[in-house]
C-alpha positions in Angstrom: -0.1 -0.2 0.1 1.5 3.4 -0.8 1.4 6.3 1.4 0.1 9.6 0.8 2.3 12.6 0.7 1.0 14.9 3.4 2.9 17.8 1.9 1.4 17.5 -1.7 -2.2 17.1 0.1 -1.8 20.2 2.2 -0.8 22.4 -0.6 -2.5 26.0 -1.0 -5.1 26.0 -3.8 -3.9 29.2 -5.0 -0.2 27.9 -5.1 -1.5 24.8 -7.1 -3.2 27.2 -9.6 -0.1 29.3 -10.0 2.0 26.1 -10.5 -0.3 24.6 -13.3 -0.2 28.2 -15.0 3.5 28.2 -15.0 3.6 24.8 -16.6 0.7 25.1 -19.0 0.2 28.8 -19.4 0.7 30.5 -22.9 4.0 32.1 -22.8 4.5 35.6 -23.8 6.8 37.0 -26.7 8.3 34.7 -29.1 8.1 31.7 -27.0 4.2 32.0 -27.7 5.2 30.2 -31.1 5.9 27.1 -28.8 2.5 26.5 -27.0 1.1 23.3 -26.1 -2.4 24.4 -25.3 -4.6 22.5 -27.9 -7.4 25.4 -27.7 -5.1 28.2 -28.5 -3.4 26.2 -31.3 -6.9 25.2 -32.9 -7.9 28.9 -32.7 -4.8 29.9 -34.4 -5.3 27.2 -37.2 -8.9 28.6 -37.9 -8.0 32.1 -38.1 -5.0 31.4 -40.4 -7.4 29.3 -42.5 -9.9 32.2 -42.5 -7.3 34.8 -43.7 -6.3 32.4 -46.5 -10.1 32.0 -47.3 -10.2 35.7 -47.8 -7.0 35.7 -49.9 -8.6 33.0 -52.1 -12.0 35.0 -52.3 -9.9 38.0 -53.6 -8.3 35.7 -56.3 -11.7 34.5 -57.3 -13.1 38.0 -57.4 -10.2 38.8 -59.8 -10.9 35.9 -62.1 -14.7 36.7 -62.1 -13.8 40.3 -62.9 -11.9 39.0 -66.1 -14.7 36.8 -67.2 -17.3 39.4 -66.5 -17.7 40.6 -70.1 -16.2 39.2 -73.1 -12.8 40.2 -74.6 -11.9 42.3 -71.4 -8.4 43.2 -70.8 -8.5 43.4 -67.1 -5.5 40.8 -67.0 -3.3 39.1 -69.5 -3.9 35.6 -70.3 -0.6 34.7 -68.5 -1.8 36.5 -65.4 -5.2 35.2 -65.6 -3.7 31.6 -65.6 -1.5 32.6 -62.6 -4.2 34.2 -60.5 -6.6 30.9 -61.3 -3.7 28.5 -60.1 -2.9 30.4 -57.1 -6.8 30.7 -56.2 -7.1 26.8 -56.6 -3.9 26.2 -54.5 -4.9 28.7 -51.8 -8.2 27.3 -51.4 -7.4 23.6 -51.5 -4.0 23.3 -49.7 -4.4 26.5 -47.5 -7.9 26.8 -46.5 -9.8 23.6 -47.2 -7.3 21.0 -45.9 -6.4 23.0 -42.7 -10.0 23.7 -41.7 -11.1 19.9 -42.4 -8.4 18.7 -40.1 
């Protein structure tokens, strides 16, 4: 049978809270990039996905602007192909896959 450490049982609840915060709290400054808190990581992941969603939406609006009327010279064919490719890449790899993870 194990004996209970009386010192651990009789610790102040405030001290226990501070110890837990020291271990699992979010660090400040550049150390914030090394967090282990799953809630904070998930929130950062979703915010980053939404930023790329907005970027992909802007690229889609550029494509739709080019296609709005026939023979429009808003973008050259080369730029149009690049914008369309970037739209697809951003939406699939930087928005859809991270948001569905």
